[in-house]
C-alpha positions as CSV (number, residue, x, y, z in Angstrom):
1,X,-20.4,23.4,-24.2
2,X,-18.4,23.3,-27.4
3,X,-18.3,19.8,-28.8
4,X,-14.4,18.3,-28.9
5,X,-12.7,19.1,-32.3
6,X,-9.9,19.1,-33.9
7,X,-8.1,22.0,-36.5
8,X,-7.6,20.5,-39.6
9,X,-5.8,22.3,-42.8
10,X,-6.4,20.8,-46.4
11,X,-4.4,21.8,-49.1
12,X,-5.8,21.5,-53.4
13,X,-2.9,21.3,-55.6
14,X,-3.3,24.0,-58.0
15,X,-0.8,27.4,-58.2
16,X,0.1,28.5,-55.2
17,X,-1.4,25.8,-52.9
18,X,-5.1,27.1,-51.6
19,X,-5.8,25.8,-48.4
20,X,-9.0,25.3,-46.4
21,X,-8.8,25.9,-42.4
22,X,-11.6,24.3,-40.4
23,X,-12.2,22.0,-37.3
24,X,-14.3,18.7,-37.4
25,X,-14.3,16.1,-34.7
26,X,-14.6,13.2,-37.6
27,X,-11.3,15.1,-40.2
28,X,-10.9,12.2,-42.2
29,X,-14.4,12.1,-43.2
30,X,-14.4,15.5,-43.6
31,X,-11.6,15.6,-46.3
32,X,-13.4,12.4,-48.2
33,X,-16.1,15.4,-48.5
34,X,-13.2,17.7,-49.9
35,X,-11.6,14.6,-52.1
36,X,-15.0,14.4,-53.7
37,X,-16.4,18.3,-54.2
38,X,-12.8,19.2,-56.0
39,X,-11.9,18.5,-59.2
40,X,-8.4,18.5,-58.2
41,X,-6.3,16.6,-56.1
42,X,-6.1,17.2,-52.4
43,X,-4.4,16.4,-49.0
44,X,-4.9,16.6,-45.8
45,X,-1.6,18.7,-44.6
46,X,-2.7,18.0,-41.0
47,X,-4.7,18.7,-37.6
48,X,-4.3,19.6,-34.3
49,X,-5.4,19.6,-30.7
50,X,-7.9,22.8,-29.6
51,X,-10.0,22.9,-32.8
52,X,-11.5,26.1,-32.2
53,X,-8.7,27.8,-30.7
54,X,-6.1,26.4,-33.4
55,X,-8.7,26.9,-36.0
56,X,-9.0,30.7,-35.1
57,X,-5.4,31.4,-35.3
58,X,-4.8,30.1,-38.5
59,X,-7.8,31.6,-40.0
60,X,-6.3,35.0,-38.5
61,X,-3.4,34.3,-40.2
62,X,-4.4,33.9,-43.9
63,X,-7.5,36.9,-43.0
64,X,-5.8,38.7,-45.7
65,X,-5.6,36.3,-48.2
66,X,-9.1,34.8,-48.9
67,X,-9.9,33.4,-52.2
68,X,-14.2,32.4,-52.8
69,X,-16.1,31.3,-49.2
70,X,-13.5,29.0,-47.1
71,X,-10.8,28.4,-49.5
72,X,-7.1,30.9,-48.9
73,X,-3.5,31.0,-50.0
74,X,-1.2,29.6,-47.6
75,X,1.0,32.5,-45.8
76,X,4.0,32.5,-44.1
77,X,2.1,33.0,-40.6
78,X,0.3,29.8,-41.3
79,X,3.2,28.2,-42.4
80,X,4.9,29.7,-38.6
81,X,1.8,28.5,-36.5
82,X,1.7,25.1,-38.6
83,X,5.8,25.0,-37.2
84,X,4.8,25.6,-33.8
85,X,2.4,23.0,-33.4
86,X,4.4,20.5,-34.4
87,X,7.5,21.9,-32.8
88,X,5.3,21.4,-29.8
89,X,4.0,17.8,-30.4
90,X,0.8,18.5,-31.4
91,X,1.1,18.2,-35.1
92,X,-0.4,14.4,-36.5
93,X,-0.6,13.2,-40.2
94,X,-2.8,10.7,-41.5
95,X,-2.0,6.8,-40.6
96,X,-1.3,5.0,-43.7
97,X,-3.5,2.1,-42.9
98,X,-6.2,3.6,-40.6
99,X,-7.7,0.2,-38.9
100,X,-4.2,-1.3,-38.4
101,X,-3.4,2.1,-36.5
102,X,-6.4,1.8,-34.1
103,X,-5.6,-1.8,-33.5
104,X,-2.1,-0.7,-32.9
105,X,-3.1,1.5,-30.4
106,X,-5.9,-0.7,-28.8
107,X,-7.9,2.2,-28.7
108,X,-11.1,0.6,-27.7
109,X,-9.7,-0.6,-24.7
110,X,-8.2,2.8,-23.7
111,X,-12.1,4.0,-23.9
112,X,-13.4,1.4,-22.0
113,X,-10.7,1.7,-19.3
114,X,-12.1,5.4,-19.0
115,X,-16.1,4.7,-19.7
116,X,-16.1,1.0,-19.5
117,X,-20.2,0.8,-19.5
118,X,-20.6,2.5,-22.7
119,X,-23.5,1.7,-24.7
120,X,-21.6,2.7,-28.4
121,X,-19.5,0.9,-30.6
122,X,-15.6,1.7,-30.5
123,X,-14.4,1.5,-33.7
124,X,-12.9,3.6,-36.4
125,X,-16.1,4.0,-38.3
126,X,-17.9,4.9,-35.1
127,X,-16.7,8.3,-35.0
128,X,-19.2,8.8,-38.0
129,X,-21.9,9.2,-35.9
130,X,-23.5,11.8,-33.5
131,X,-22.3,11.0,-30.4
132,X,-18.9,9.9,-30.8
133,X,-18.2,13.8,-29.9
134,X,-19.5,13.5,-26.4
135,X,-16.8,10.1,-25.7
136,X,-14.2,11.9,-27.3
137,X,-14.7,15.5,-24.9
138,X,-14.8,12.7,-22.0
139,X,-12.0,10.6,-23.0
140,X,-9.4,13.4,-23.6
141,X,-9.5,14.7,-20.4
142,X,-8.2,11.0,-19.5
143,X,-5.9,10.6,-22.3
144,X,-5.4,13.0,-24.9
145,X,-4.0,10.7,-27.4
146,X,-7.6,8.3,-28.1
147,X,-8.7,11.1,-29.7
148,X,-5.8,11.5,-32.4
149,X,-5.3,7.2,-32.5
150,X,-9.2,6.8,-33.5
151,X,-9.7,8.7,-35.8
152,X,-6.2,7.5,-37.6
153,X,-3.3,9.9,-36.9
154,X,-0.2,9.8,-36.1
155,X,2.7,12.7,-34.6
156,X,4.1,14.2,-37.6
157,X,7.9,13.7,-37.7
158,X,9.0,15.6,-40.7
159,X,8.4,19.1,-40.4
160,X,5.2,20.5,-42.1
161,X,5.1,21.7,-45.6
162,X,2.9,24.0,-47.5
163,X,4.8,24.0,-50.5
164,X,2.8,20.6,-52.0
165,X,1.9,21.0,-55.6
166,X,5.6,23.4,-56.1
167,X,7.6,20.2,-54.7
168,X,5.7,17.6,-56.7
169,X,5.5,19.4,-60.6
170,X,9.3,20.0,-59.4
171,X,10.0,16.4,-58.7
172,X,8.2,14.7,-61.9
């Protein structure tokens, strides 16, 4: 059985806006690894459901634009896919305040309604533990939004963009 995962897109602030497409049950933690490991600014463009399937779609959309290792240049097809996820209500961006979002979404109570006797703590930082994928898989069947709220993401209201580096430079 595959564990629970979101698909994500991270973008670097470099000419051409290189992207990393991947999957993780803990997209904020994964992003922090990129922030620490790159010498330039990075942003988490967003996440979507069905991590294994969506990651494969987005990797295929950028297959001819690989740079090195996991990094690729964005393509029109990638933008089309992200726009499709957004249009269907399945594109999420980081909430400004993870803890406040977690509390406002009442994540802990929602999890406990589905798994009343879980021995595991339910908090924003709890996603860093190995058992979290099991809990996420169990609750998602009943409430698909719990993993999104738990991970600290909110539905994207603005259309996604992959032109971040150029847009920031033009605005400066």
